[in-house]
C-alpha positions in Angstrom: -22.2 60.6 -52.3 -18.8 61.6 -51.1 -17.6 62.0 -54.6 -20.5 64.5 -55.3 -19.3 66.4 -52.1 -15.8 66.7 -53.4 -17.1 67.7 -56.8 -19.2 70.4 -55.3 -16.0 71.9 -53.4 -14.2 71.7 -56.7 -16.9 73.4 -58.5 -17.2 76.1 -55.9 -13.7 77.2 -55.8 -13.7 77.2 -59.5 -16.6 79.5 -59.7 -15.3 81.5 -57.2 -12.1 82.0 -58.9 -13.4 82.2 -62.4 -16.6 84.4 -62.0 -18.3 86.9 -59.8 -20.4 84.4 -57.5 -23.4 85.7 -55.4 -22.1 86.9 -52.1 -22.1 84.1 -49.4 -22.9 81.2 -51.9 -19.2 80.2 -51.9 -18.8 79.7 -48.5 -22.2 78.0 -47.8 -21.5 75.3 -50.5 -18.0 75.0 -49.1 -19.3 74.5 -45.7 -22.2 72.0 -46.7 -20.0 70.2 -48.7 -17.1 69.7 -46.3 -20.0 68.7 -43.6 -21.7 66.2 -45.9 -18.3 64.6 -46.6 -17.5 64.3 -43.1 -21.1 62.9 -42.5 -20.8 60.5 -45.1 -17.6 59.3 -44.1 -18.9 58.6 -40.5 -21.9 56.8 -41.8 -19.6 54.5 -44.0 -17.8 53.6 -40.9 -20.8 53.0 -38.7 -22.3 50.6 -41.7 -19.4 48.8 -42.0 -19.1 48.2 -38.3 -22.8 47.0 -38.2 -22.3 44.7 -41.5 -19.4 43.0 -39.5 -21.5 42.6 -36.2 -24.5 41.2 -38.3 -22.3 38.6 -40.1 -20.6 37.6 -36.7 -23.9 37.1 -35.3 -25.8 35.1 -38.1 -22.8 33.1 -39.0 -22.1 31.9 -35.5 -22.6 28.3 -34.6 -25.0 27.7 -31.7 -23.6 24.1 -31.0 -20.4 22.4 -31.2 -20.3 18.8 -31.4 -17.5 16.6 -30.4 -18.8 13.4 -31.9 -21.7 11.6 -33.1 -22.8 8.4 -31.8 -25.3 6.0 -33.4 -27.5 4.3 -30.8 -28.8 1.0 -31.8 -31.2 -1.3 -30.0 
């Protein structure tokens, strides 16, 4: 999705430079593309952080064993 946002920025600049775009379209698309790029960047960082926390919690050992002694009667 971040790549799509970058593509939309490039596309809107090309349309603005090469053609006669609808008034206000270029600024709206540029603004939305930059905002969504930032949003996806922040969500990527949050998801990576949560993934790290989940891995640390579920891979943690609940008990530490010093030694195991066999009991015989």
